[in-house]
C-alpha positions, 0 to 999 in steps of 0.5 A, spaced: 505 464 435 505 471 438 499 475 436 503 481 432 497 485 430 494 485 437 501 487 440 501 493 435 495 495 437 497 496 444 503 500 442 502 504 436 497 510 435 494 509 443 496 513 449 501 510 454 503 512 460 511 509 460 517 512 461 521 514 455 527 509 456 522 503 457 518 506 450 525 506 446 527 499 449 520 496 447 520 499 440 527 497 439 525 490 440 518 490 438 518 494 432 523 490 427 519 484 429 513 487 426 516 488 419 517 480 419 523 479 424 522 473 428 521 474 436 525 469 440 522 464 445 523 467 452 521 464 458 516 469 462 520 472 468 518 469 475 513 472 479 515 475 485 511 473 491 507 477 497 511 477 503 508 478 510 514 481 515 514 479 522 511 485 524 504 484 520 507 488 514 505 486 507 510 487 502 506 487 495 511 487 488 509 492 483 514 490 478 515 491 470 511 493 465 504 495 467 498 493 463 491 492 463 491 484 461 498 480 462 497 475 456 501 478 451 508 481 450 511 477 455 517 475 451 519 482 451 518 484 458 516 482 465 508 484 465 504 486 471 497 487 470 492 492 474 487 487 476 493 482 479 495 488 483 488 490 485 487 483 487 493 483 491 492 489 495 485 487 497 487 480 499 492 483 504 488 488 506 483 483 509 488 478 511 487 479 519 495 477 520 496 484 516 497 491 519 499 495 513 501 494 506 508 496 503 508 497 495 515 495 492 515 499 486 520 498 480 516 499 474 517 504 468 509 505 467 505 502 461 498 502 459 493 507 460 487 502 460 485 500 467 490 505 471 485 510 473 480 504 476 486 501 480 488 508 483 480 508 485 480 501 488 487 502 492 484 509 495 477 505 496 480 499 500 484 504 504 478 507 506 474 501 508 479 497 511 483 503 515 489 499 514 495 504 512 498 503 505 505 506 504 509 505 497 517 505 495 520 507 489 525 501 489 528 503 484 523 506 479 516 509 480 515 512 473 509 514 469 503 509 470 507 506 476 508 513 479 500 514 479 499 507 483 505 510 488 501 516 489 495 512 491 499 511 497 499 514 504 506 515 504 511 515 498 518 514 499 524 513 494 531 510 495 537 514 494 538 512 487 530 511 486 526 514 480 519 518 481 515 522 476 515 522 468 508 525 469 506 525 462 503 521 456 505 519 449 503 516 443 507 513 437 505 512 430 509 508 425 509 510 418 510 504 414 508 507 407 515 507 405 517 500 407 511 497 403 513 501 397 519 498 397 517 491 398 512 492 392 506 492 397 500 497 396 494 497 401 487 499 399 482 501 405 475 500 403 471 504 409 465 507 412 466 512 417 471 517 416 475 516 421 475 508 421 482 508 418 485 514 422 492 512 424 493 506 421 501 504 419 500 504 412 499 511 410 502 517 413 499 520 419 494 526 417 493 532 420 486 530 422 488 524 425 494 527 429 489 532 432 485 527 434 490 523 438 493 529 441 486 531 444 486 524 447 493 525 449 492 532 452 485 530 456 489 523 459 495 528 461 490 533 465 487 527 468 494 525 470 496 531 473 489 532 477 491 525 480 498 527 482 496 534 484 490 531 489 494 526 492 501 529 493 498 536 495 501 540 489 498 545 485 496 543 478 501 548 475 507 545 480 505 538 477 506 541 470 512 544 471 516 538 472 515 537 464 514 529 465 521 529 468 525 524 472 527 526 479 532 521 483 532 520 490 533 527 494 531 531 488 524 527 488 523 529 495 525 536 494 520 537 488 514 534 492 514 528 489 516 523 495 516 524 502 522 521 504 529 517 502 529 510 505 530 503 503 525 498 502 527 495 509 527 501 513 520 503 510 517 497 513 520 498 519 518 505 519 511 503 518 510 498 523 513 503 528 508 508 526 502 503 527 505 502 534 505 509 536 498 510 533 496 504 537 499 507 544 496 514 542 489 510 542 491 507 549 492 513 552 486 517 550 482 511 554 486 512 560 483 518 563 476 515 564 480 509 567 484 514 572 477 517 574 474 510 576 480 508 580 479 515 584 472 513 585 474 506 587 478 509 592 474 514 595 468 509 596 473 506 601 474 512 605 471 513 612 464 517 613 465 523 615 464 525 622 458 530 624 460 537 624 463 540 631 460 545 636 460 552 633 464 554 639 469 548 639 475 549 634 475 544 628 480 540 626 484 541 620 482 537 614 486 530 613 490 531 606 489 525 602 496 523 599 495 524 591 496 517 588 494 519 581 502 518 579 502 511 582 495 510 578 498 512 571 504 508 572 500 502 573 496 503 568 501 504 563 504 497 565 497 494 564 497 497 557 504 494 555 502 487 558 495 488 554 499 490 548 504 484 549 498 479 549 494 482 543 501 482 539 501 474 541 494 474 539 495 477 532 501 472 531 496 466 532 490 469 528 486 472 534 485 480 533 485 483 540 483 491 541 488 494 546 484 500 546 477 497 547 480 493 553 483 499 556 476 503 556 472 497 559 477 496 565 479 489 562 485 486 566 491 483 562 489 476 566 482 477 563 485 478 556 489 473 556 484 468 558 479 471 553 485 469 548 486 462 551 478 460 550 478 462 543 484 458 541 481 452 545 475 453 541 478 452 534 479 445 532 485 446 529 489 449 535 494 444 534 496 447 527 496 454 530 501 452 535 505 448 530 506 454 526 506 460 531 513 464 531 518 463 536 517 467 542 525 467 544 528 462 549 522 461 554 515 458 551 509 463 551 504 462 556 499 463 550 502 457 546 503 453 552 496 453 554 494 452 547 498 446 546 496 443 552 488 444 550 490 441 543 493 435 547 487 434 551 482 433 545 487 428 541 
């Protein structure tokens, strides 16, 4: 049986960070049932699974009404708890297969309880793992869901996606007239002047209203501060939105999103951004290697001859050809090959640092041997080979060597 008092306590006389259209739906569905109408038996919505793309991007769904716990109201709306979202993000960020995270958000918001703790948790995971977290409003990142989206490094929105609704609302239902018509008279015996403030069986007193308003205002200021800090906006600019909802390009113009893109494009852009940063780290290591190459070349040059007699004309110095261009070209080729080996290793669950390999002067063949040795040490190498993704028409030499090592141990 559905726990109606528990549902009511979560909906009424308590602040909510939820968009008004969704609030209207909840009130229209749940409100009449609280008066005695039955709640239909509805199956919960199927949970969406986390997807990891072939580029190493974990797509994490943030869908439905957001709540502190997801064990109630399932008949009226699909729910996602803040705890489940935080666990999914943390698990993905610590997965060696994952290079970056993308939040797929389609939510009108929800409860206040647990929201700000989740935002802090997301930021902490980002700082501890160093893995970027992006978000897409696909199709709605509103109210509490927009607060979650603001924790991301980059926030995109689809062409018809919605962002915003930066506001707080609390609802009080006065059932006293309905009680009188039903012949019911409620009497509360209480200790503590505020103990029954906001109960639905009496009109809302001015004192109770002021207390609820003060709570709403305090939460609103915290919400505004969060958005202003994460989106690099002034608090005045955030308040000026008046809890409005901005769609697509309008959200970008208002500073509530960074760009317009689809979920698929955002995942591709995140992968490209990671690739560019990897190349930049590799280039930063190249100057020391170039200097090392130059030093090796000078070691092979012949010893200088003894100085000639002062009265004899000296021969002009021999100009050595400038090989820096050729060296740089070879280093770029080495880096590309190292990056390819690292990518193959990542797909097989072995993490290799290309920038470190470049800095230490490790050649691609040596890095490939390191990967093969690591795969050979794993007791389940056969399983790794069986699950390795296809590498095209020809089999990868790494996969081939690992397959042979597994066969020899059988």
